[in-house]
N, C-alpha and C positions, 0 to 999 in steps of 0.2 A: 584748493582743498576744501574750502567752506562749502562749495556746491556739492561735494561728494558726501558730506556727513549725513545730510537727511536721507540720501539714498541708502547709505550703509545702515543707518538706523532702521529704516523700513525693512531692509533685508533681514536684519537680526530679529526684529519683531515678528516678521512673517515666519522665520524659522522656529522661533519660540512658540508661536501660536500653532504651527504645524506639529511640533513635537508634543505639545500639550494635548492637542487633539488626538494624536496617536496614542498617548498614554491613557487618555480617557476612553478612547475606543477599545484599547486592550483590556482596561479594567471592565468596561461594559461587556466585552466579549467573554471575559472570565466570569463575570457575574451571570451571564446568560447560559454559561456552559451547563451547570447542574440542572437548570430548568429544561434545557433542550435534550439532555441525555435520557435515554429510555432505560427502564428497569426490566431485567429479564424475568419472565414469569417463573414461579417455583415449579420444579419438576415433580409430578405426581407418580409415585411408584405404580407399576402395572400390577394387576391382580395375578396371583400365582395359584397353582393347583397342587393338591396333595393326594396321592393315591396309595392305598394299601392292597397289595395283591398277593395271592388270589383273594377275591372278595368272599368266596365261599369255598371251603375245602373240607373234605371228609377223610378221616383217618381211622384205622382200627383202634379200639380201646387200648390205651397204653402206648400208642405210637407217637411219633414226633413229626413236626412240620416246620418249614421255613416260610416266613412272611417278609415281603419286601415293601418298605415304605419309601416312596420316591416323590420328588417335587420338581416343579419347573423353576424354583428359586435358584439363581446361579451361586449365591453365597449364603447358605442358611446360617442363622445365628444360633440355632438350637434345635434339638429333635429328641423324641423319646417314644416309648411304648407303654401303654396302660393295659394290663391284663391280670387276671387271677391265675393264669396257667403258669406252670414252672418254666422259667427261661433258661436257655442254654447259651450257645455262642452268639456273638454279634459281629457282623462284618459291615464295614462302611465304605462309602465312596464320597465324591464331592457333593452330590445332591440325592443320596439314597442311603438307607440303612437296611440291612437284612437281619432278621431276628429268628433264632431257633427256639421253638416251643417243645417241651419234653413231656412225656408221660401224660398224654391227653386222655382223660377218663370221663370228664363231664360230657354228656351227649351234645351239648351246645354251649359255646362260649363266645361272647363278643370281645373282640380285640380292637383297640384304638391306638393310632399313632398320630403324632403331631410334629409339625415343622414350623419354626419361627423365621420370618423373613422381613427385614426392615421394620422390626417392631410388631409385626402382625403374626398371629398364630392361627394356623388352619389345621383341621383334623380330618382323618379318614378312618373308616370302620370296616372290619372284616369279621366273618363268622367261621369258627372252627367247630366242626361236628364230628363226634366219634360214634361210629356204629359198626356193627358186624352183621353181615347178611347171614341168615341161618346156614349152618354147615349142611344140614339135611332137613327135609320135610318128608316124613314117612307116614302113609296111611296104611295101617295094618288091615289084613283081611277081615271083613265084617263077621261078627258072630251072631248067628240067628238063634233066637230063643222064642219059640212060639211064632208070633207074627212081628216080632221086633228085632231089629238089627242093632247091635252095639258097634258103634264106629269109634275108633281110637286113632287120633293123629298125634304124632310126636314131632316137635320142632326143637332142634338141637343147636346149642352154642349160638345164641342170638343176643344182640345188645343194641339199644336199650329195650328191655322187655316191656317197660311201661308204655311203649309206643307201638306195640305189636297188636295186630288184629288177625285172628285165625278164623277162616271161613270154610265151611263144607258146602260143596256143590254136588247136585245130582242132575246128570244130564244137562249141565250148563246153568241150572237154576240154583239159587242160594237156598239151602235148607236150614243152615244155622251159621251164626257169626258171633264172635265174642271178642271184645276189646279187653286188653290186660292193663289198662291205664292205672288200676289200683296198685299195681306192683311197682315198687321204686328201687329195686335192687340195682346196685351200681357195679355190675359185672356180667360176665357171660351167663346165660341161663338156659335151662332145658325146660320145655313146656310140653305137657301132655293134655290134650283136650279129648274128653269122652262125651259122646252123644248117643242117645237111644232114639232110633228112628222107627216109628210105626209104619209098616209098609203094607201095600196091597198088591194084587196081581200085576197092576200096571208098572210097578217098580222093578219087577224082575228084569235082569240083564241090563239094568241101567248103570252107566259108569258113575262112580263117585270119586271126587278129588278133594284134596285138602290144600288150602292156599294160605300162606303167611305173608303179611304185608306190614312193612314198617312205614309209618307216616311221620316224617321228620321235617315239619314246617316247610312243605313244598318239595322236599326230596322224598320220593316214594320208591321203596325197594321191595320187589316182589319175588316170591319163591313158591313153587308148587310141587305137589307129590305126583307120583305116577298114579294113574287111575286104577281103582279096583271095581269089580262088578258084583252087583247084588244078585245072588243066585237063590234058588229055592232051598238049597241045603245049607249054605253058609259054612262057617267053620265050627267045629265042635267046641263047646265051652271048655275053658281050662279048669 
């Protein structure tokens, strides 16, 4: 039995040393764990767009229009519309809002909508224009007094009159043009332009026309009268 004791003691010491090494190895592995673990990078939100459509729309004075504010944001946090126009109904979906604007009478109005997504707010802009093409453009028969023709052009039910230009043409050439930008009336207007034309023999039988043009910041609306002819007799004065 004496000869077995040293061997048993050696085996016990070896087992203890092996267990201690394993514990230290486990503690070392645990200590290295946080250093070896990788940290996931933060996810950056993708940019999103906002659109207000139609971007340019024209309506008759006093009319109404619908504008749609949409976005690529899947879960908007907020949205709204900024305008001085009178608002009507509102219809909404997941990523869009439709707004009704009533009684549009200003000739040009900027409308803005916004949508907030993940803490960021983006805007879009549209323009609403109110105008009325002339109901009629009439060039009355010329009145000849001596060697002068009195030409009278009537433009009816037009809006906005402050952006109207009335032009007289003889044989395709401009003989007179007048802008009415000094008029600021906010409603349908009737305009009468009178012009006295000094004529010569070469003007006889030339066609004369009257043209009305609305210049609305890039939108041009044109109307014309039927031609009248300059004769040697003209019309009798009233």
